[in-house]
N, C-alpha and C positions, 0 to 999 in steps of 0.2 A: 438305453439311457435311464439313469437313476432318477427317481422323482422324490423331491423333498417338499414338505408342507411347513409353512411358518406364518406367523401373524404379520411380521414386518421383515422385509428384505432390504438391506442397506447396500447400495452399490458404491464401494470405495471405502478404504480404511484410513483415510487421512483425518485431519482435525475435525471436519464436519461429520464424517462418517462415524468415527468413534463416539462423538458426542450424541449422534442420533441413535446408535446402538444402545448406549448406556441409558438414554432417556426412555427408549422403548422397553428395555428390561426393567427399569425402575417403575414403569407403569404396569408391570406384571405380565407383559406379553412375551411370547417367544420371538426371538430376533435372530437373523442370520446376516453375518457380515461377509460380503463378497469382495475380494480384492484380486485384480488381475496382474498387478506388478509387485514390486518389493514393498514390504511394510516399512513404515516410517513416513512422517508427514513432510510435505513440501517445505515447511518452515525449517524443520530440523535438518533435512538432507541438503537442500539447495537454495534455501531462502533466508529467512531472518537470521538464523544463528551463524552459518558459515560466513555470510556477508558481514556480520558485526565482528567476527573474528578477524577478517581481512582489514576492516576499518580500524580495529584496535591496533593492529600492527602499523597501519599507515599513520595513525595519530601519534604512536610512539616515535616513528621516524621523523615526523613533522616537528614534534616537540623538541627532539634532540637537535634538530637543525636550526631552531628558531629561539634559542635561549639568550642570544646576545642582547636584545633590548632589556632583559632583566639583569644584565651583568653576568650572565652565566655563559661561559664559553667552552666549547668542546674542541680540543686541539685535534687537528686533522680532519679528514673527510668522514662523513657519516657513511658507514657501509651497511647496505641492506643485503642480507643473504636470502635470496628468493626461495631457495630450497628449504631453509629453516622456517621461513614464513609459512610456506604452504604445508609443511609437515605439521606445524602446530594447528593450522586451520583444519586440516583433515583429522588430526588426532582428537581435537576438542569437538569437532563436528560429529565424529563417530560416537563420542561419549554422549552427546545430546540425543542422537538417534537411538542409542542404547536404552535411554530412559523410556522412549516411545515404545521400543520393542518389548521392554519389560511389561508395559501396560497391555500390549497386544497378547503377550504370552500368558497373561493372567486370564484371558478370555477362554472359556471352555472350547475344546477342539471341535465339538459338535456344532458350535455356533459360528465357525469360520469355514469359508469355502473359497478355494483359490481358483481363479479363472476369470475370463472376460465375459461380462453379462451382456446379453442382447434381449430386447423385448420381443416376445412372441404375441403378447397382448398386454392390456393394462396390468393384469395380475399374474402373468406368467413370464418367467425369465428362462432363457437357455444359456447355460454356462459352458462354453467351449465344446459343445456337442456331447458332453459327458453327463450333464445333470440338468434336469428341468425343475425349476423352483416355482411352486404355487404359493403366492403370498396374498394376504389380505390387503396389504398396502406396501408401497415401495418408496424408499428414499433414495433419490439420485444425489450422490456426493462424490462424483467421479473426478473432481478437481479440474485443473487447467494445465495447459502446456504453452511454452513460448510461441508467439506468433512471429513468423518470418516474413518481412516485407518482400515483395516481388523482386526488386533490384538486387537483393542480397542472396537470392537463391542461385545455386550453381557454383558457389565458392568452395564446395567440398569441405574438407577438414580444416580449411582456413576460416570457416564460419563457425563461431561458437555462441552459445547462449549461457546464461548464468549457471545452469547446471554443469556445463563443461568447465567453467572457470575453477570450480572447487575440486576438479579432478586433476588440475595441473600439478606436476611435481616441482616445477620451478616457474619463475615469472618470466614472461617474454620481454623483448626489448621495446616493441612498438605495437600498440593496439588502437584501432579505430572503433569508437563506440557510436552506434546508431540508436538514438532514442534517449533524450535527457529526462526521462521520467524518474520514478523512484529508483529503480534498479540501475539504470544507466548513470544517473548522477552519483549514486553512492559508490558503485564500482569504478566509475571513471575517475573520480577524485582519489579514491583509495589507491588505485594503480599508479596514478600520477605521483602521489606522495611516496610511493615505494620505488620510484625511479623509472617507471615505465613511461615511454613517450606516448602520450595520449592525445587524441583528437576526438571531441564529442560533437556529433552532428544531430540536429533535430529538424522538425518541420513545424511550420505555423507558429513559431515562437513559444510553444508550450515548454514549461520548465517545472519539474518536480510536482506537478499537479496543482500549482498555484493559479488561482483564477483572478485574484486582485491585481490589476495592471501595475499599481504602484509597488506592491511587494514583489511581483515578478520582475519588474525592471531593476529593483534594488538587488535581488538575488542574482540576476544575470550579470550585473556589474561586478559584484563581489567575486563570483566564481571565475569570471573572465580574467580577473587579476591574477589568478593562480594557475589556471590551465586553459588550453584552447577549448572554447565552447561557442558554438554557433547554433542557437535554438531554431533559427530560420535559415538553415543552410541551403546552398545551391550546389548540389553535388552533380557533376556533369557525367562522370563515368566511374564504374567500379568493375575492375577486371582482375582475374587471377592470372598471375605470371609466375610459373614455377611454384615454389613454396611461399610465395608472397601474394599480397593483394595490393593492387595499385588503385589509388583513389584520386581522381581529378576533380577539383572543386574551386569555386570562387571564394577566396578568403574574406575575412572581415574587412580588410582594406580594399576589397573589390579587385584584387589581382588574382590571376589564375595560378593555381598551384597543383603540383602532382607529387604525391608521396606514397611510399610503400610501407606496408605493415605486415607483421607476422600473423596477426589475426584481426578479423572483424567480429566485434561483439554485438550481436543483435539484442537490443533491449527495447524492442518496438511493441511491447505489450504481450498479453497472454490471452489465449482463447479457451473457452470452456470445453472440456472433454465430453462432448455429447454426440459427436458425429459418428461414433461406432456403436451406438446403443440401439440402432434400428427403431428410432422413435416413430417412424412412419407406420409401425405396426400398432401404435397406441391411438387413443382417442384425443391426444393432446394437440392443442393449437400451438404452433411454433412462431417465434418472431423472426426477423430478418437474418439473425445469426444462427438460426436453427435451435435456439434455446426455448424450452417450454414456457409459455406465458403463465405467470404464477402471481400469487398474492404475497407481497414481501412481508406481510405481518403474520400470515399463517404458514407460508411457504408451500401452500397447496397449488397444484397446477389445475386450473379450472375447477370442476367439481369432481375430479377423478380421485382415485386412491393413491395418486403419485405426488410426491413432494420433492422439492429440489433445494439443496443447501450448499453453502460454501462457494468456492470458486466456480463450481459448475453452473451457477446461475448468473455469473458475471456482474453481480451487483456491487459488492464491496469485498474485494479480494484481500482480506486482512485476517490474521489468525483469530483475534478476539471476535470478529464478526462471524467467522466460520464456526467457531465453537457455539456462539449464541444461536446461529441459524440451525446447526445440527441438533441442538437441544430442542428447539421449537418444532422442527420437522419431525424428529423422532417421537416427541410427545404427541403431536397431532396424528402421526401415522398410527400410533398405538390406540388413539381414541376415535379414529375415523369410524363413522362419518361426522361425529360431533367435534369438529375442529374449533379452535379458538385462537384469537390473536395472541402472539407472544410478546413479551416486553423487549423492545429494542432500545439499545443504548444510544446516547448522543454520539453523532459522528465524530471520529477522531482519527487523524492520520499524521504520521511523523516520518520525515525523511532524515536519515542519520548521516547527513553530509556535515560539513563544517564551514560556516555555521549551519545549524540544523533548521529544518522547515517544519512548521506545525500548522495543520488545517483543522479547524474545530467548528462544529455546528453547521449552520447554513453557509455555504460558500458565497463569496461576493457576487459571483455571476448569477446566483439564483435569488438574490434579495430583490424585494419589490421596490422598484425605482420610486424615489420620493417618500418612501415610508421609513427610512432609517437614517441615522447619523453615523459618522465614522470618528472614532477616537484613535489617536496615533502617538507613537513614541519612536524616536530615533535613538538607537543604542550607542551612537557615536560618543556621546558625553555621559552615558549612564555610569554612575559611580563604580559599582562592583565590576561591571563589564570592562571598564577602562583599567581597573587594577589588574585584571587577569589578561589584559590585551586581547579581549574577546569582544571589543566594542565595535562590532559590525552588524548592520541589519536594522530591521524595523518591525514593529508590531502594529497591526490595525485591527481594532475591535468594532463590532457593529451592534447597534442598539435600536430597538423599535421606538419610533417617535411617540406614538400614542401611549404605550404602556411603560416605556422605559426599560423593557426587558432586554437582557443580553441575548443576542441572536447567534453570534459566532465570531470567529477571528481567523486571520491568516498572518503568518509570521515567518520571517527568516532572521535568525539571531541566536544568541547564546541561551543555553538551557531551555530550548524550545520544547524538548520532550517533557520537561517537568511543568513548564507554564501551560503547555497544551493540555496536560491532565487536569490542572486546576480549572482551566476554562471549560473543558468538557464536563466536569462535575457541575459547574455553574449553569451550563446549558441544560443539563439533565434535570437540575432542580428548579429550572425556570426562574432564576434569580434576576432581579433588576440590577442595573448598574449601581444604583444607590445602595442596594443591599450588599453588593460585592465590595463597595468602598468602606463598608462597616467592618470588614474582616481585617485581621491583624496583618501587618506588613513589617517584618523585621528590618533592621538596618545593620550593615549594608548588605543587601542581597539583590540579585538580578530582578527579582519579582517587584522591586520598587519601580522598575520600568513599566510593568503592567499597571501599577497604580497610576502612573503618569498618563497612560493611554486611557484608563477608565475615567480619570478626572477630566481629560479633554472631551471624552464622550459625554460626560455628565453636563459640562458647560454647554455643549452644543445641543443637548437635549433640552436644557432650560430655554435656550434661545428659540429653538424650533417650536416648543410647546407654547411659549409666550406669543410667538407669531401666529400660531394656530388659534389661540384664544382671541387675539386681536382681530383676526380675520372673521372669526365666528361672530364677534360682537358687531363688527361692521355689517355683516350679513343681516343680523337681527335688526339693527338700526335702519338699514335700507328697506327691509320688509315693512317696518312700521310706517315709514314715509310713503 
């Protein structure tokens, strides 16, 4: 067995791993990048980019079929060529992957090692039995994989995950989607708009990561008007019959239905790739999922020389978060044991459905009860949105009563990806609602709806603060008596 020595060993060459490697090298340390699979990030190969390509095709089909309200008519039926759709998805996907591969190719050959890493101890890794790596510190950036719910197992090649969708040469006729989270909602709606018969099933009412009950209910109503969606489904049986999958379920009208599908798409979440790392050979404490317990500000696991970043830590499985975490972990691995907290950005999540969903700052479910007000706008009559016939959805913004500071927002509606960015910047700068209202708002733009929500929040802040002052004065008066 060959032995290699390095300052920092990075397990995984995805977004977080590449960022960690570069940060360690920038700190002047020797670094080794270890990858057991193909190069190319999850985002480029099977995530963000191919899914947006499929969504773009779906939006084109939807726009072509819905021009009549504008007086724009397409004679004859809209024809979707599934083979052409998937050919473009794969062609452009490969182009994006190529950019990532170009970056990996620029890394010196002596800094790359191919094979699956397993821990022999905190600082020793064994790679497929052919190499032993002795490292001063280690960054785990091994990514994640689709999680398959128990009832879906046993369907063989009729069960697919998002990775498989982007390998299709043509579009199927019928797909049952399990899990209306980000992936399930995006792909389910896109497939439906491309002419695939789609049924989307969920559990516990969850939808697109939304925690605000009012926003979630509005989103549910909007999407149910376009395709079959039951976020709280009662599925009675799932069985494979030949080359089809039969699903028996109670429909939204409470009648029992049985339907067959070409595929079942499992979009029931992702699990961190840590189960093959032999973490039992380390000094690390593990949580209930088998993930090392770590500090999310330093990415350090306990007091060990091991750091964990990106999807592998199951915190925020988003590309920009993975890049930030990789940079922090790589820098701290290089400076170990003198680690320091890295700068984390304001939370921001976007679902590229139509209408889009944006989640910013502190989610509604984690706000302190009684300590905040909610400002709201309904996009039904918002000027620019109505002009574009995109007037569906709502935005709810949250503000701290005591300070007036903007805390976060949840939204389903037009231009959510852009409004979400504005609001994330406001959270990160710790702006008050009053300060946000001093900013310019052009006319006519969708962002005027944001101003409406902020004005609503400001009015409620004034009422709540006035009530708090009156209550305080009453308490002082009572104490004097």
